[in-house]
Phi, psi and omega in degrees: 000133178271162176305319180296323179295320178296316180301313180296316181298315182297324178291321177297316179297320179300309182296318179297319180296312180297318180298318179297314182298316180296320178299317180290320178296327179284350177079021180291329169199172183237154175235150173293161179301319181299315181291316183297308182286332175297321177297319177301312181294325177295318180299314182289328177293323177296321176300313180298311182298323181291322177294319177295321177296319176300316180297319186278334189246344181289163180304123183292351178283346178293122175292333181276005183298327183299332181294329177297320178292315181298319180291324177297318178296316181296315181293333175297317176300316181292329178296320175297320175298323177297320178296314180301319182285343185284167177286352179281339184278146176278356179286114181212156359279197184303318182302321179288322175304311185289332176295312177294319181296329180303318180285320183290312178291327177300317178296314181296313183289332175295323177292320173306310183297322178298317179296316176302314183298316180300316179293312185294325180301313180289320184293315182289330178293331181279345183271157177290157175299135180216176177299322181295317182297335177279341184243008191299328180278336179293339178299336181293334186295310178295328177295314179299317181297314179298317181297315182292316179297320179295318179297315181295322184282322190247344189238318192307315183293338181278351189250008179297132182087001179239076192301313182298314181291324181297302183286325180296316180292326178294312179297318178305311181293330183271352182236281185300317183279359166266315182295320184301304177291328179299309181292330176292325175294318176301317179297319178301317180290313184292337178270012179058041173058042181288162179298318180299315180291332175293318178298318178296317179298317178300321176297320180292340176270324182292323183297309176299322180294324178297324178290325176298314178297318180300305182299318184291333184256331183277327191282329180307127182069359174045062181289170176298313175219153177291166174290162178304317183301318181290323173301315185293316180304314180294317185296321179303313181288313186296308184290327175300317177297318179296315182298327182277314185291329180284359172283350184310308180300321182295319179290324176298314179292325177296315178296322179297317178297316181297322178293321180291322179294319180292000000 
């Protein structure tokens, strides 16, 4: 699989996923829980398999090839989290689902951030000193502020009496969900604001937002499983973010190929 093939496939999966969710929300037809959540798990499994295929079959001369492996490993952790969060899992109620998911998604997203950091560290060191290089860490401050205010307004009151989830989600929002969009912004800048890096940045913004929607809609009354509508709202945002952010290795390799050709 070439980097371009991965990019095209992930976009097709994104559009197909959104179209299916909208169709189901509109009530044009219904799916059983097994079929509905099975499709979700299949979609995320295809992303993992495609990243591994990219890693195994792309030109070994790509220095960015390692990112495909790291992202495949990271997405595997999130896929397990998707299963835990699904109605197929025996992990119940929602608070317990999200407690386990916090660790699984935390591991996956931490690897995303590590891959971003490795690329950006080398990329920014090669660039000349600029206004951005002097302010690159300050970009984290507005992201942190938005994350904390959103958590306080929409999540905090729902977590009283759930100590692990309360403190864990706050730390998650103040660390991983700051680094993910921050490093994606760095990538956007170092890539000279390319279309590919913009897509990755949009993915890095959709994933934290999907969790905000998830916590705010799933936790009230702490049901065994959320309603179909709440599953769907989250999935539209979450999987769109996954499909976009996992394009990162492919865009890095594409830029590398273009630089070598030039």
